[in-house]
N, C-alpha and C positions, 0 to 999 in steps of 0.2 A: 627388140626385133616384133613386129605387128605386120597384117598384112599378109599378102599371098607368099609361097614360097618358091625359088626357082627350081624347078626338074628339072633334072638332066638323067636323062632315057636315052643309054647306046649300048651297043653288043661292042666289043674288041679286046685287044690285053691289058692289063690293067696298065699303060706305058699308054695305050691309045686313049683311055678312061682319064689318067692321068692331064694328059695333056689338053682333050672335053674340059675339066674340070678346071684348069689352069684358063683357059681362053675363055670360057663364057662365067666363071665365077669372077674375075680376076680383082676387078672393083672392090669383091666381098672379101677377097683373101687379103688384099691389099689395105682395107678394114679393120679390120681383122687382127692383123701385124700390125698395125699402127695402137691398136686398142692394147693387144695385152701386151708389149714392149712395155710402156705409156705404166700397165696395172702391174707390170713387174717391178718398175722401178716405182713406182706410189705405194702400190697398197705392200708390194713384198721385199723390198729393198734392194734391188739387184738391178743393176745396169745390165743397157744390152749386152755388154760382153760380157760378162760374169755368165749370161743365160746361156752366150750362140757355145760358151766352153763349156757347159754344162752338159747340151747338147750333140756337141762333138764327138766324144764316144760314141752315145747313140745311133751312127749310121752304121761301121762295126754293126753295131750288134741286132738293127732291122736290118740289114740286107741277109746277113746271116740264118737269121729267125724266119725268113718271109722275105723271101726276092722277089714277089710280086708287087708288094708291101712295098718296098726301096723304089720297084720299079714305077710302081704313081706316083710316088713320091717329087719324084728324078721329072715327068712326065708335069705336073705341077706347077714346080717350079719354071717348065721350059715355058711352060703353056701361058703362067704368069708373066713373068717378067722377073720375079722375084729369085732373090739370092736362094741355091739348098741350103744351104744350112740352116737360113731361117721357116723355110718353111719345113725338116726337121725338125726346131725346134716350137715352132707351132704342131707336131704330130705325137710331142714325150711334155705338149704342157703340163700333162694331166701329177707327173711324174714330176716336175719340176715347182709346181708350186703344191703338191700336197705333201713333200719334203717340208714344204715350208710352213707349212698348215703345222703340224709336227712338229716341231722346234719351238716354232713360234706365234702357233695360232692365237694366243692370251692376249694378242697385244692389234689383233683381227679383227675383223667383221667375219670372221668362219660363216660362210656359207649356210652350212648346218641344211642344205634344201634335196628335195628329192623326195617323195612320194610315189609311191608304185606299186602297185596289185593285180594279182590275177585271181582267172574263178574258172576252172575246171567247168564242161562242160553241163554235169549233173547243177549245178548254182545259177543257169544261164537262161536266160528266158528262151530261142532257137537250140539248147544246147550244144552251142559251139565255144569254143577256147578263146576266151579276152583278155589282155592285155593290157595296164594302162596307165598311166606315171606324169607328172608333173616335173619337167626340165626345171630346176632352179639352176643359173646361176650369173653371170656379168651382166646387164641389160648394158644394152645395142653389142653386145655378139653376130655374128651375121653364121646364118645357117641355109643350109639348102637339104633338098628332098637327093637323093639320088637311087636310079635303078637302071646298071646296070647288072648286065651277062657276062663274064668272064669264057673262056676257049670254052674252059672244062667246070661243073661245077651244079648251082642251083641257080639263079636270079636272086638274087636280093635289093629288095627295096629299105631305106635306112635314112631316117635322116642323122645329117654328120653341120659341124664349121663346118665352114666357105674355106679351104685349103687342107684340111684334114681327110686322111683317106678312109679310116675305119668309122662308120654307123655306128655310134648309139644305140640307139632304139629302134628297132624293124625287125625285118622279117622275109624270110625266102618262101623260093617255089615248093619246098618241098617238108612246108609246115614250120618248122621251125623257127620262133621269137627269141626276144634279145628286150631285155630294161636291164639298168644299171642306175647303182649310187655311190657316192662317192662315198667313202671309208676312210676313218682314220687314226694308227696307233702308233705306238714310242717307236715299234720299227722299221718304218717309213723311209726312205732315202735311198734318191738320186743316185747316190754314189754304187746301189747295188748291183748298175747296171741291166735284170733284168728285162723281159719284153716285156715292152709298154702294153698301157693300158687298150691304146686306139687297136693295138695292131691285136693284140685277142678281141675287141668285138667282130677286125675283119675276120678274122681268124673265124671267129665265132659261127658267121653269117654266113660263109662261106661252107659248117656242116651241115649235112643232111639226114644225119639222128642227134638226140637229146645226150648220148652214149660219146659220138665222139667231137661234139663240142664241151662236153662235159670235159674229156683226152687232150684237147686242146689246151685248158686252163690247167691239169693235172701236172701236164711234164714238162711246164717252163717259167722259172721262180718268178717272182714279180719281187722292183723294189717297193713298189707304192699297195698300201692297200686299197680293197672293189668289190663290193656286189652288185652280180652278176644273176640275174630271174633271168634262168630261161622258161620259156614254151615250146611242145614238140604235139603238132597236132597228125596224122599220117592214120595208115591204115591199119596198125596197132590200137586204135586209140587217144587218149591225149593223157601228156606224163606235163610236168612240172616239177623244176627243180630250182631251187636256189642254193647258191655260194657263194657264201661271205669267203672271202679269199686278204693271207697276211702273208707277206714275207714266211711268219713260219711257218705258216700253212692252210688247211682250207677245213670250213667250217658247212653244212648240208642242214638246212630247211626244206622239208615237204611242208605242201598243203593240209589244213587240219579245216575236216567239214570243206573240201571243195575252195579252203579259199584261201589265198597264202599276200601277204600287204611285207613291204618291207621297209622303212622310215634312211637313216644317215648310221644307228648306231651297229653294232655288233649283240647277235644277243647272246655266242657264252667266249667276253675277250678273253678270259679265263684259262678256258680250256683248250685256247689256242695257246696261252702264253702268254699276252699281251697286254697292253692295257688301255685306256687313249683317252690323250694328255686334252685336258681343258674341257671333257665329257658333261662336266656340272655347272656349266658356259655354255649348255646346246642345249637347251629344252627342249626345244623345237622341236627333235628330229621324235625323240618318245610323247609330243604332243601331239601331234600328225599321223603320227600312228596308233594312238591310241585312238583319236577322235575319228583315224579311215576306218575301224575295225569294228567301232561304233558306230556310226553310219550303215556299214556292210547289216550287221545285227539288222538293225530297225528297215531296212532295205528289202530285206530278207526276210525277215522275219513276217509281210505279209504274205507272199505264197512259197519264199522256197525258192524262186529266181529271180536276176534283173539282167535288165540291157543292157547295149550302149549307150541310152537317153540316160539312162538311173546312173551310170556309172562317169558320163559326164557330168552331171550336178555334186556330185561327189570332188572332182574333177574341181570341182570353180568356187568348193565349199573356206567361207571366212572365219568361222571360229579361227580365234588370236590371234587376227588380220595385226599388225602385217607378216608375222611369221605361221602363218597357216599355208594347206593345203596349195591354198591357190594365193603364191605369196608377193606382198607387192614390197614394193623399199620402203627401209625407215628413212624415213623426213630427221628421226634424229641423229643419223650416224654420218662420215664423211662422204663424197662423193663413191673416191675412193673402196669404201669397205660396205658398199649398200648393193644386194641382192636381188632379184623380184624371179616370178617363174618366166621362162624365156620362150619354152615350146609345153605344150599339154600335147598328151598323145595316147591312144591309140586304136587297140586290136585285137581284127580278129583272123584268127589263125584259121580253121576252114575255109571261111570263103578269100585269104590270103589279102588284105587287102588292114589298108594302114590310114587312120585321121587325125590329123594335124591341127590343132592350133596352134597359129605363129605369135606367139606374149602370152598374155592372159589367159587363159579359157573363160574368166565372168566379163570378156569383151570384145570375145574375140571369135570369130566362126570355125568352125574341125572343117577342113578338107581331105578331101578324102582322092588317095591312090590307091593304084589295085598292083594283083601285081597275076598276067596268067599261070596255071599252076601245069604246067608241060612240061609230063619230066624228061631228066636231068641229060639223058642221051642223044634226044631230039632237037633238029633245028631249032631257031626261036627266034625269027626274023622279030628286032624292034623297027 
């Protein structure tokens, strides 16, 4: 994925927004379904019939957990002309894929990607809350930016994969921001039928406070581990909270000296009663976080504050290439086991601004998207 991202901007019901998504991004959704069913088969050994069998029970899980999400999926299926169950499979691909990483990851080219960082206003040049990350995933996956306003709740602006309702990286008009990291534990299993990862992302981005977003994560059981890095900038000031989640519980992390970074490993797996399969083969996650922390100390050491341009420079870092912060494909691996930085994102929660480079940030420019900061109970024509 490189170049400019499709930008969907609209106001309406979840089904209406899903229809727009499906109709406008039809060719991107078709490409993602083809890519994922190919990777399911070739990388994870799962034929299409098995993927759809695993996706089937999640229809009810999603419908009961969040009817709006289900309505949006129905709209995507109708608008794109794709079978509804295939759209469900796309929306629960995290649970299906990460269950396989947990079981047979040693045989696979584990992604071990995504490096995220957040800086409180005390550490930024303009005194704004900044959040940034590289999202490392399958080369060729198609993404888009969705900017939606539902009948109730804040307007939200987020990156997602075409065909997936929930935005992974984004912010809303209430000043809430979200970054994510994939995590793996021995307890991960799609058969737990917990609330899917992407549904959680959708719910977080429709929350108006850090407390509300955190509650969405706490109250529902999960099938697979994941990390949610949350930030909020509002009238009460700025807050940051990281939640490492697994089927057995949640671990909280807070910023130290105004900074918090995260990669793809638990900071206290033992405290959660889990262990991380194949962690010895995923050294990149420790190296990337150590490198990010070291670069931050160097940049902050000059005047104690940095801005967006310094963060972009950090996201372009190549130490340890190809498995660097700016990740590139490993040419020595089979094609179906290769990963790279697919999207690089930087958010200013005070300016309600999302900057995205589609592809490796070392050779793709950042495009800026903005969200209007309007009270959630006022009309906001798009």
